[in-house]
Steps between C-alpha positions, in 0.01 A plus 500: 500500500635841403531748787591867516755443776642206693399474864759372747377417849755539781288393798735213578810720486425864588209384714750304706619826661158567651483160672866496612582231242281239672326334205452125532469245220121464517454877469732513200312221324162665563618840376668362189197290407265794554706743294557238230126431471440875470729514197794690650788466256794508743524426873812612686618316811805541723597648834391865502862604443547245226681169477731451797325773699419282800750636753540687826522831313184460289297252704492122497248309290271252672556247221804478272420704189611228260253256655227760447616568143491127428140481626405807298639356178312177560171686562471709184348394169555803277658780705876542489683494831748783553759581766675819607873523567703789640871467417688482828214317671420226248763302311532375144473147641157590635385567145625159390317335789165664431528434127513129583187540714304638202540878526487670159560868585762685705473863603842644582460800729742780584477848643402744223856635466679163511390315188861406429506246783232294325719389209611161635156397616313617189746313278478189719120505490504536122744210460263288708220579256302712744301801389696774673376832632719788613340658807601852607387562858426830678450660159388832650864556601621528141400732217338370180833555322691320773262205489548477124877469551452216749235329288724507194767319701255227597376475142859461380548208742208322336195595708174423320299761692595801714296595806498805719383440856345770712629316805415784738162577347632854465417586139217709367327416175708761318820349645400162359399638161831680450707197594303245301487725193878547512561126525252408226663752265855383574475121528455218251339274763164532681463705817327413827395676821479368856292739712457539876205672660643719776354815340184318382625536140584141404203423272500846340876481447472155343232613257708809417800275435291292259384815322866600454586164346578261786415143399555335840330596826531355850250449778442299815178345619319733743803728466701278736854633503769716652407836650135590447487226241519458125269569213209261574481248216122467509446878501747556217320235295158647579608855411663370182168344402324831563745666261456228239858378550532127438677304776394143428414440866173415675439801723244322720737208551771744609255652747438151639872442553536832681193453720510129575872415503709812559302711746460219757878451522590871523623607845373851420295631212692714251396849600681828450560588862741765624811286464404376154425852381832627635681233296362653181527859620865458604594256222604213727529137388173318568649198677632732774148527647504202737871539578448862604192407706702246697787746549259769621350264758840371613657843554182689594523754220259613229475281191409811302822671612702194397345491153536873441868488597558199272342702220725799571803270482371341176548152641428223249424129503785298647568760770259355756770529766459880477154468656655396831768770471236769451281366783798501738594856402145620556482324838827662606382847391175460690689387809736796480209741454335367816820513708 
């Protein structure tokens, strides 16, 4: 069936952040089967921080990710299974392992100014016969022209698609339009957008990206994801239908997955509360939400102050240790002010 864009669902990867990486095998099977029945073209699964992310720094998975990937691959009939890898966290050997399990797509993710570190992993994924996506995170922190430079590097390494990720949910619709337009004009490969909802812009930004030429869009069921959540798959599909944009998915079936499978396992519903809004307002990486909440409780300081300071310092993914540093500094300042 011909579609106007390809829908990639990241509930089992980005959604992992929101549940502290505690998916079990039965949940993975139920989610994959539900999304597959609904006609989703690609389902991404991994630790929230990608292959190899289960660690003290990022949070330990409840079940080894490769066991979950194996179950996911065995549970799909038509949907491709994808993984995410961040160079420096995941290894080339991880790509070989998941290829043997049945994975057919690898998304190689770097900070939006560090596309050059993706070369080894993109080339490895291509040699393995995987469809390979270059994934530029925290895209609000680079200009359209700067993103084009990074995207061209990834394209030269062999990437089949280039994505920009609004990892902090910090971009306005105009921000997205300018960046997607620049990439579409400059690249020979399709463009994709991965939107977060910290400013309540994820669906609007995804539709704007499509209107500027993006052919791949991401979502998660019920918006489950880092920060205030991702672009909700079922809402994106419903809005696309209202616009007459063909997605090839069963919107009602996606609603069933969100309502009957995802919402019951969510520790908290994806709402844009103060902390989630500050992530987008300050431009802070979405996965810092729970880490900053724990640090605030441990050191008796304001989570909002932590997030605002992280934004001022332009901290990026992979610098989770800075959350503790900032919390300790704030605690010391408060103590000195009271002395």
